[in-house]
N, C-alpha and C positions, 0 to 999 in steps of 0.2 A: 785153185780158183783164180782165173785171170783178172787183169786190171779192170776190164769192162764190167765183169760180173761183180767185182767188189764195189765199184762205183755205183752200179745199179742197186746193189743191196743196201748201200748207205742212203741212196735217195729214197728207197722204200721206207727205211727206218724213219727218215726225216718227215716224209709225207704222213706216215702213220702217226708220228708225234704230233704234227700240226693238227691232224683230225681229232686226235684224243684231247689236245689242249682246247680246241674249239668246243668240243663236246662237254668237257669239264666246265668251261666258262658258261656255256649255254644253260646248263642245269645247276649253276651255282646259286647258293643262297647268300644274300647280303649279310646275314648274321653269322655266316661261317666262312669269312674271307680267308682266315688263316689255313683252314682245312682245304679250301680251293687251291691256295698257293702251294700247300704241301703236296697235293696231288700233281700239280703242274711240274714241280721239281723232279719228282720220281719219273714222271713220263718223259721229260726232257733228257734225263740221265740215260735212258734206254736208246736214245736216238744218236748217241755219240759213237765214234769209231771204236774208241777205247773205253767203253762204258764201264768196265770193271775197275778202272782206275781213274774215272772222271767223277767229280762231285759237282752239283749244281746248287746255287744259292740265289734266292730272291730277296732283295731288301727294298721295302717301301717306307713311307713316312711312319707307318704304324705297326708294321710287321717285319720279321726276319725269319725266314725259314731256309733249311738246307738239307741235303741228303746225307750230311755228315756233321758231327759235332765240332771236329777240328778241321780246318781247312788250310791247305798249303797255298798261300796267296802269291807266291812268287811266280807261278806260271798259270796265267789265266786269260780269258778273253771275256769280254762283257759288253752289254748293250743297255743303254739308258731307258728307263721306263718313264714316259711323259704323260702328264695329266694336263689337258688343255694347253699343250704346247710348252709346259714347264717341267724340267727334270725333277721327278719326285722319287726316284729309286733306280735300281738296276737289277739286271739278271746276269749272273756270272757263271762261267764254267772253269773248274780248276783241274789241273792234271797232277796226279800223284805217281810220278815215275822218275827214277834217277836220271839225270842229265836230259830231262825233257826241256823243250822250249815251246814258244807259242807256234813255231812252225809245225809242230805235231798235230795242231788243230787243223781240220779241213777248212777251206775258205767257205764251203756251204754250211759248216757248223756256225760260223759267224752270222751268216745270213739267217739260219734257224733261230739263233738267239735274237736277232733283230725282229724277226716275225713274232716271236713269243712275247718279246717286251712290248710290241705294238698291241698285241691281243690283251695283255695284262693291263696296259694303259687304258684301252677302251673299256674293259670290264670295270676298272676302278673309277673311271669317269662316269660310267652308268650308275654305279653305286652312289657316287657323290651327287649326282643329278637327282636320283630318287630320295636321298636324305634331304636335299634342299627343297624338293617338292613337298615332301612330308612336313618339313618344318614350316614352309610357307602356308600350307593348308591349316596347320595348327594355329598359326598366328592369325590367319583370316577368320577361323572360327572363333578364336578368342576375342578378336576385334568385333565381330558380329555380336557375341554375347554381351560385351561391354556396351555396345551401341544400344541393344534392346534394353539392357539395365538402365542406360542413361535416359532413354525415352520414358520408361516406367517411372523412374525416380523423379524426372522432371514433373510428370503429371501429378504424383503424389505430393511433391513439394508445393505446387501451386494450390492443390486442394487443401493442404494443411495451413498454409500462410494466413488465409482469411480467418478461419476460426481461432487460430492462436492469437492473432491481433485482437480479435473481439474479446477473448478471454483476458488478455492483458489489460485492455482498455476498461472493461467492466469491473475487473478486480481493483484497478486503481480508483475508480469511481467509488465502489463499495468501501474501499479503505478510507477514503476522505469521509464518507458518511458515517462510518462506524469507528472513527478515530478514538472515541471515548471507551469503546469496548475492546479491552486489551486482548481477551481470548479470541475474538473475531478477527482482530488485526494480525495477531500471530498466524492464525490459519490463513488469512489472505496473503500474508507475506510468502508463506510456503506455496500457495498457488502461483503467485507472481514469479517466484524463484524457479519453480518447475516449468512455467510456461516460457520463461526466458531461455532455460536450458533447451527446451523442446525447439525454440526458434533458432538456437544456434545449430542444432542438429539438422534442421531443415535448410539452414544457410549452407552447411557443409554438403548436404545432398545436392543443392543447387550448383555448388562448385563442381561436384562430380558430373553433373549432367550439362555442364558448360552454360548455365542459365544466368550467371551473375554478369552484371554490366561491367565492362572493362574500360580503363583509360590507357590506351596504348600510346607510349611515347619512346623516344630513344633513351635507352638506359644502359649505364655502365654497371655490369653485374658485379664487378669486384667489390665496390663499397657495400652493396647488398649482402654479399657473402660475409665480409668482415663485420657488418652490423649484426647479422644473425649470430655470429660466433661470439661477439661481445655480449649480446643479450643472454647467451646460453653459458658463458664462462663460469658463472657460479654453479650451474647445474653440472657442468663438466667436473668441477673440483669437488662438489658434493658427492657425486657418484664415483669419484676416483678414476676418471676416464680421461686419457690424454687425447690430444688431437694435433694433427699436422696439416698445414695448408700448402698446396703446391700450385701456385700461380706465378708464371714467369712474366706476365705482362700486367701492368697497372690499369690498362684500358681494354675492356672486352664489351664492346657495344652491341646491343640488339634492340629490336622493337618489342616492348612488353609492357604489361601493367606492373608498375613498381611494387604495389602492395602484394599482388599475387605472386610475383617473383620472390619476394621475401618469404611469403607463405610456403612455397615450394621448398626452399632451403631450410626454413625453420622446421617444417614437418619431418623432412628426411633426417635432419640432425637429432631431433627429439627421439625419433625411431632408433637411430644408430647408438645414441647414449643408452637408451633403455635395454637394448639387447647386448651391450658391450660388457664383458667381464670386468672386474676390478683390474686396473692397470692395463685395460685394453686400450687399443689405439683406433681413433677415427680419422680417416684420410679424406680431405676435401681437396679436389682437384678441378681446376677450370682451365680450358684451352679453347682455341679457335681454329676453325678451318676457313676456307674461302668463303663459304655460305652459311656456316653454323657456329653456334657456341655450344661447347660440350661441357657438362658438369657431371662429375663422378664422385659419388659419396660411398665410402666403404667402411665397414667395421670388422671386428674380430670376434663377433658373437657366434651363435650356434648355426646361423645361416638358415636356409629354407628346406623343409622337407620337400621331396620331389613332388608329392601329391598336392602341395600348397602353391606351387609356383604359378599355376594358371588362375589362382583365385585371389592373389594378394591385392589386386586393385579393385576388387568387388566390394561395394558398400556392405558394411556390417560384418565383413570377414576379418577375424583377427586371431592371432596365435597367442595373444596375451591372455592371462588369467581373467575371469569375470571381475569386473570393476576397475580394471586397469586400462582399459580402452574401449572406445565405441565401435572400432573397426571402419572409421571413416577417414583417418588421416591419409592413408595411401590412395584412397579413392579420390579424395580432394586434390591431391597432387596430380593424379592421373587426369582429372577433369581440367585442371588449369593448363597442364602441358598440352592436352589435346586442343583446347580452345586457342592455344598460341601456335597451332599447326606444327607442334613438335612431337617427339616420341620419348618414351620412358621405358627402360628394360630393367629387369631384376634378375640376378642370377647368384649363384654361390661363388665366393672367392675361391681361388685355387687352393689356398692353404686352409683358411677358416673364415667364417663370416659371410656377410652379404655384400653385394655391389649393386648400386643403383646408378645407371647412366641415362642423363637427360640430354636430348639434342634439341636445341631451339634454333629456328632459322633467324638469320640476322635481319 
């Protein structure tokens, strides 16, 4: 076979490979990325001049596939895989032949790798965009649900406020009229106690629905964090839970309601202590960017079940046993953060436990 025929044969192999790779990517499933990459390496191997002694490898941020378990990395050519113009991996070809060198690769084979790297990059970009779109859709659906819950909650709270105030007022009047009747007074005290408890529940609901009046002022969050920790120091010791504070600056200013700001910190710390094991560590971190203050509180508890992550800020949802919580603490925090035009996210820690991240505008 002459040189021209050889060259033509190699070009046909390369074009066939590019067609196969395009077809593989076109029919690829986002859930089976590794299988897709595996199919690409075997298709690419067939396109090389010395395919019987050539091995192909693809490495990305999350996957590594190759046509052989052991690779001779001394003689190879490669091309970078780029995602959104950033290098995020590479596709490489390795020669397994005595006294071989990179000159044994055809220049067209380098171009082939460049083309395949480009196609893989486009494929992975598409997957990334799909994931981001799905995540954004979930966030928007979650925000819509919380918004609807907020409107319903606000309406319920307003409707309950007046009758609760009447119950308390008339109970106090009756108590004064029946002060000589010990049994009646005891019963009235129970009515008053339960009415006050119900009023506090309504108040928390109004926090969730962002219906509480605010006194916004310029506040340094650092003293608020330290005050909350001081108030809970005895609780930390009683529950045998440790804490560490990571704040590099003594002044982190933002516009906020000081009481509500303290309530955010207090509620999250109470939650962290409750779910922490004995000798567990709660980490409180605060930092700033140009436009925001970021507060991060993490614990070493059991973290969240996947099915619960979308519900934790809803009122009356709780993973605590009956009697240990009303399910309003985190919904109150969410309401306060939302009313401050901020955001709050919850996720599982990489090792163990939960992480809450609050971002509040300055």
